[in-house]
C-alpha positions in Angstrom: -14.6 -30.6 -30.9 -14.3 -27.2 -29.6 -11.0 -25.6 -27.5 -12.0 -23.6 -24.4 -9.5 -21.7 -22.1 -9.4 -20.0 -18.9 -7.0 -17.4 -19.7 -6.6 -16.6 -16.4 -4.7 -19.3 -15.0 -2.1 -19.6 -18.3 1.2 -19.0 -17.1 3.0 -19.0 -20.4 4.5 -22.2 -20.3 4.1 -22.7 -24.1 3.5 -26.4 -23.9 0.4 -25.9 -26.0 2.0 -24.3 -28.8 4.7 -27.1 -28.6 2.2 -29.7 -28.9 0.2 -28.0 -31.6 1.8 -25.3 -33.3 -0.9 -25.0 -35.9 -3.6 -24.8 -33.1 -2.1 -22.6 -30.5 0.4 -19.5 -30.4 1.7 -17.3 -27.4 0.9 -13.8 -26.7 4.0 -11.6 -27.4 3.4 -9.4 -24.7 3.0 -12.2 -21.6 3.5 -15.7 -23.4 -0.2 -16.7 -22.7 -2.1 -18.8 -24.8 -3.6 -17.7 -28.2 -5.9 -20.2 -29.5 -5.3 -20.0 -33.5 -8.3 -22.7 -34.3 -11.1 -22.7 -31.8 -13.2 -25.7 -33.5 -11.0 -28.8 -34.5 -11.9 -31.8 -36.6 -10.1 -34.8 -38.1 -6.2 -34.6 -37.3 -6.5 -31.3 -35.4 -8.0 -33.4 -32.2 -5.1 -35.1 -31.5 -2.9 -32.3 -31.5 -5.5 -30.4 -29.3 -5.8 -33.3 -26.7 -2.0 -33.5 -26.3 -2.3 -29.9 -26.1 -4.7 -30.2 -22.9 -2.8 -33.0 -21.7 0.4 -31.0 -21.6 -0.8 -27.8 -20.0 0.3 -27.6 -16.5 -2.2 -25.3 -15.1 -5.1 -27.2 -16.8 -6.1 -23.9 -18.6 -7.1 -25.8 -22.0 -10.1 -28.0 -22.2 -12.2 -29.7 -25.4 -15.8 -29.4 -25.4 -17.8 -31.9 -27.7 -19.8 -30.7 -30.4 
């Protein structure tokens, strides 16, 4: 699965980082999402899904393949 972001929608809530700190970080300047791992597999998928579900602005999405 691939993580996709729409950075223009991100408000820097940080829920993605809290849900999956191995996959996401926040930009030091404005707090917006930084994807650390774009291609997720195995145990990472659960964290990625949690981050997508927790995002208040629907900035994140998962693409199969």
